[in-house]
N, C-alpha and C positions, 0 to 999 in steps of 0.2 A: 360384102361377102356373107355377113350374118343374115341379111335379109334374103339372100338367095337360098341359104340353108333352111330358113324358116318357111319359105314358099314351098320348097321341095318336101319338107317334113309334113306340112299341112296338106299337101297334095296326096301323100301316101295315107295319112290318117283319114282324110275325107273320102278317099277312093274305096274304103272298105278292104284294104289290103289284108290278105289272109296268108299265114305262113304256108310254105309248100309242105307236102306230105309225100312220103315214099309209099307206093302201093305195090304189093307183091301178090300176083295171082298164080295159081297152079291149076292146070286143066280147066281154065275159064272161070274159076271161082276165087274170090278174094281170100287169100291166106292171111293177110294182115295189112294194117296201115300204120305207118311209123313217122313220127315227127322228125324232120331234118334239123330241128333246133336243139336236140339233145346234146348236151356238152360232153357226156361220158362216152357216147357212141353205143352201138348195138350190133351184135353179131347174131345172125340167124343161120342155123343149120337145117336145111329143108331136105328131108329124106321121104320120098314117096315111091310108089310102085314104078314111077317113070324114071327116077334117078335121084342124084344128090347135087345140091348147090349150097355153097356157103356165101352168104351175103353180108357185107359190112356197110353199116350206115354210120358215118361220122363226119364231122367238120362240114356239114351241109351237103354231103354227097352220098351216093350209093354206088357200090361196086360189087361185082361177083368175083370172089377171090379163089374159089375152088369149085370144080364141077366134075361130074362123071361123064359129061358129054365128050365124045371123042375129038371134036375139032377145037373146042374151047374158045370159040369166037367171041362169046359174051365176056370172057375175061380179057381178051385182047382189045376189046372196045374201050376199056378204061372205065372211068367213073362218070356218073351223070349227076347234074345238080339243078338244071333248069326245067321249068314246067314244060311238059310235052316230050321230054327226052325219055327213051326207054332202052332197056336191055332185054333181049329175048333168047331163050334157050329152047329151041323147037323140040329136040329129042326128049327133054325133060318136062316139056309143056309148061315152062315157067316164063312169066312176063313180069318185069319190074319196071315201074315208071314213076315219074314225078308228076304229081297233080297239084295245081295251085294257080294263083293268078299269073297272068302273062307278065313277062319281064317288062319293067318300065325303063324306057330309054331316056325320057325327059318329059317335060311339060311345056306347053305353050300358053302364055298368059297375055 
């Protein structure tokens, strides 16, 4: 069992694994990039001419917890944590997504 763990760990180290980052864009421009590895979490309140969104980044995930958007679909979608996942609020022109290496399912040796 220990050898399997060592092989898996060396595969991650040798693959150049980079931690995932939460990226928030407003009206097509990057508003900010935030580490998903932060232990204390982060709350963003984004107020623009297009509307309001409150974003929480904690425990390795991102979620939109408040919005001025009438349908609130981005809140109903829940949280995202894997590379490539995104939340979109079209009326507020906000896009939040996870950027990072693809998820590793396993290695073949």
